[in-house]
C-alpha positions in Angstrom: 87.6 164.2 67.3 83.8 164.6 64.9 83.1 168.2 64.2 79.5 168.4 64.3 77.9 171.5 62.3 76.0 174.4 64.4 72.8 172.7 62.6 73.3 169.2 64.4 74.1 171.1 67.5 70.8 173.1 67.3 68.7 170.1 66.9 70.3 168.2 69.8 69.5 171.2 71.7 66.0 170.8 70.7 65.9 167.1 72.0 67.2 167.9 75.2 64.9 170.8 75.7 61.8 168.7 74.5 63.1 166.2 77.0 63.4 168.2 79.5 60.0 169.6 79.2 58.7 166.2 78.8 59.7 164.6 82.0 59.2 167.4 83.9 55.2 166.6 83.9 53.4 163.5 84.2 53.7 161.5 81.7 51.1 161.3 78.3 51.4 160.0 74.6 50.6 163.4 74.1 53.1 165.3 76.1 56.3 162.9 74.9 55.3 162.9 71.3 57.3 166.7 71.1 60.3 165.0 72.9 60.1 161.8 70.3 59.7 163.9 67.0 62.5 166.1 67.9 65.1 162.6 69.3 64.2 161.4 65.7 64.6 164.3 63.5 68.3 164.6 65.2 69.0 160.9 64.7 68.5 161.5 61.2 70.2 164.6 60.6 73.3 162.6 62.6 73.0 159.9 59.9 72.5 162.4 57.1 75.8 164.1 58.4 77.8 160.9 58.9 77.0 159.9 55.5 78.2 162.9 53.6 81.4 163.2 55.9 82.8 159.2 55.5 85.7 160.4 57.7 83.0 161.2 60.9 81.8 158.0 61.9 78.2 158.4 63.0 78.5 157.3 66.6 81.1 159.8 67.1 79.2 162.6 65.4 76.5 162.1 68.3 78.2 162.0 70.9 80.4 165.4 69.7 76.9 167.0 69.1 75.5 165.5 72.6 78.9 166.6 74.2 78.6 170.3 73.1 74.8 170.7 74.3 75.0 168.3 77.7 78.6 169.6 78.7 79.9 173.0 77.2 82.2 173.4 80.0 84.6 170.6 78.5 85.1 172.4 75.4 86.1 175.6 76.9 88.2 173.7 79.3 89.9 172.3 76.4 90.3 176.2 74.8 
């Protein structure tokens, strides 16, 4: 199982929050820009973290970070 760093989880959390803010109001390019930027930063960090640790697949690392942010109750239930 992939084990994302705390930094990766924080970047994912920032992208999720930016998405929530962007979709809470009618679309404008300026309104979505922070979400797109936060998502790009998160994706670049996932790629870099996976590159540094070849034992973790990029896909599994991304999914583990998203699970930790979007479904923390699943991690608590497993403990």
